[in-house]
C-alpha positions as CSV (number, residue, x, y, z in Angstrom):
1,H,0.1,0.0,0.0
2,Y,1.2,3.5,-0.8
3,L,0.1,6.9,0.0
4,V,-0.5,9.3,-2.1
5,I,-0.5,12.7,-0.9
6,G,-0.5,14.5,-3.5
7,R,-1.1,15.2,-7.7
8,Y,0.1,18.9,-8.7
9,R,1.0,20.8,-11.7
10,A,4.6,22.8,-10.8
11,L,7.0,20.1,-10.8
12,E,8.7,22.5,-7.8
13,E,5.8,22.3,-5.4
14,A,5.2,18.5,-5.8
15,E,9.5,18.1,-5.2
16,K,8.6,20.7,-1.9
17,V,6.1,18.3,-0.9
18,C,8.5,15.3,-1.2
19,T,11.2,16.5,0.7
20,R,8.7,17.5,3.8
21,H,7.5,14.1,4.0
22,A,10.9,12.6,3.4
23,A,11.1,10.5,6.3
24,L,8.5,8.5,4.3
25,Q,10.3,7.4,1.4
26,T,8.6,10.1,-1.0
27,K,8.7,9.7,-4.3
28,V,7.6,11.9,-7.3
29,R,6.6,10.2,-11.0
30,M,4.9,12.0,-13.1
31,V,1.2,10.9,-14.4
32,L,-1.3,11.7,-17.3
33,H,-4.5,12.5,-16.1
34,D,-7.4,13.2,-18.3
35,G,-4.5,14.7,-20.8
36,T,-2.8,16.7,-18.1
37,L,0.9,15.7,-17.2
38,L,0.7,15.9,-13.2
39,Y,3.1,15.2,-10.6
40,Q,2.3,12.9,-8.2
41,V,3.6,12.7,-4.9
42,T,3.7,8.5,-3.3
43,A,5.2,7.3,0.0
44,G,5.6,3.8,0.8
45,P,5.4,0.9,0.5
46,F,4.0,0.0,4.0
47,D,1.5,-2.9,4.9
48,R,-2.2,-2.2,5.1
49,P,-2.1,-0.8,9.3
50,A,1.3,1.6,8.9
51,A,0.0,3.3,5.3
52,N,-3.9,3.7,7.8
53,E,-1.7,4.9,10.7
54,L,0.5,7.6,8.8
55,E,-2.7,8.2,6.5
56,A,-4.7,9.2,10.3
57,K,-1.7,11.3,11.5
58,L,-1.2,13.2,7.7
59,D,-4.5,14.3,7.6
60,K,-5.0,15.1,11.4
61,A,-2.1,17.4,10.7
62,G,-4.1,19.6,7.4
63,Q,-2.3,16.9,4.4
64,K,-5.0,15.0,3.3
65,T,-3.7,11.8,1.3
66,R,-5.5,7.9,0.8
67,V,-4.0,5.2,1.3
68,A,-3.6,3.0,-2.5
69,L,-3.5,-0.2,-3.6
70,L,-0.5,0.9,-5.9
71,C,2.1,-1.7,-8.6
72,A,5.5,-1.4,-7.2
73,D,5.9,1.6,-10.4
74,G,3.7,3.3,-7.0
75,V,1.3,4.5,-10.2
76,T,-0.7,2.0,-11.2
77,P,-3.6,0.2,-9.4
78,A,-2.9,-3.1,-8.4
79,L,-3.7,-5.7,-10.1
80,C,-0.8,-4.8,-11.8
81,H,-0.3,-8.0,-14.8
82,A,1.0,-7.2,-18.2
83,D,-2.2,-7.6,-19.6
84,A,-4.0,-5.2,-17.8
85,P,-4.6,-1.6,-19.3
86,P,-2.6,0.9,-16.6
87,K,-5.1,3.7,-14.4
88,L,-4.1,6.3,-12.2
89,A,-4.7,6.9,-8.5
90,L,-6.8,9.1,-7.7
91,T,-6.6,11.6,-4.8
92,P,-8.5,13.5,-3.3
93,S,-8.2,16.9,-5.0
94,E,-5.9,17.6,-7.7
95,N,-3.8,21.3,-6.2
């Protein structure tokens, strides 16, 4: 399970969020959403209980996140079989 911390139009904003949460092993990945290139910040992988706990802590601190079951690429929702079409994880809001 991964925490999807957010999606951002500007790489600089995504990098700031990534740096702010570096202790969570965050990464910035490019994703295409409705024809728009966005920069998605994800943290993980975590087991489900740890992901839920971190989500609650970040939410309490004002950072809205979403727990997502993603493939190892941190973008594609599971099931990540070779024959499954790639899909994007959705976040609560896009910044």
